[in-house]
N, C-alpha and C positions, 0 to 999 in steps of 0.2 A: 504493497499499499504507501502511495506516496504521500509525502506531507503536505499541509494546506500551504496556499499563499498566504504572507502575513501583511495584513494591511493594516499595519499599527504605528506606534511611536509617532514621532516628533515630522515628520517626514509627510507621514501621510496625514495628518492632522493639517499641516500647513495646506496641503493639497486640496482637500476634501472641504475645508470650511471656508474656501474661497469661493465653492459650487452653492449656489445659493436656491435654485430649484431641484425639487424632489427627484423630476424626471432626469434633468442634467447629473445630479448626483448619480445615481443610478448606472447612467449611461457612460460617466467618467470613470466610475470605479470599474466597471464591466472593462472598457477599452484598456486601463492600466494593468486589470488582470490577464488579457490577451496579451500584452506587450511581454509582460511578467512570463508567461508560459513560453512564447517566442525565445525569450532570453535564457529562461530554462533558471529564473533565480526565485526563489520563494519568499524573501524577506525584501520589501520595497525598500529600507535603508539601504541596501546593498546598491540599487540604482544609480546614488550620488555620489560612489566610492570611483568613480573611474573618471579620467581626464574628457574634457568635452569634447576634443576632438575625435574621441574614440565613441561617446556616445553617440556625436551626430552619424557615427558611419553605420553604427549598430540603427539608427532612426532608418537611414539608407536603407540597407538590409530588409529591416522591415514592412517598408513600403514597397520594395521589389516584393518580396516573400508575398504579402496581401495581393498583389496584382497578379503573381503567378496562381500560387496555390487557391484564391479564396474567389479571387473574382469580384470582388464588390466591386459598386460603381464609385464614381469619385468623390461623390459626396460621402460614403461610408470611409475611405480612406481618410479623407480629410478631416471626418471627425473623429476616428481613431487616435490620427495624430496630433489633434489639437489636445486631446488630455493628456496624452504623453506630455507635449510642450508645457503644458503647464503645470505638471509634475515638475517638471524640472524648473520651470520659470519660479516658482511658490517655493523650492527649494534653495533660489541663487543659483543655479547651471545657466549660464548663458548660452543657448544656441543657437546657430544660424538657419 
């Protein structure tokens, strides 16, 4: 049995408390979990431990993966990436 994804700690609170709409909270939480599954990371605190250039590269890989495997429309990709970028922004990680 795999361990669950941990959406706890200050990094998660920084992120989720800036999302005010209940629907958006659910959507952003789900998008962050999907990104963490892609990255094979169980604790969201680990997401901010890497260099921003590496994070940027991983985000590009994630977008490519979404396009190839899931074939979602552009709006879906945009909303999933927006949630991940918001997580990094609210934790003082600047991405281009």
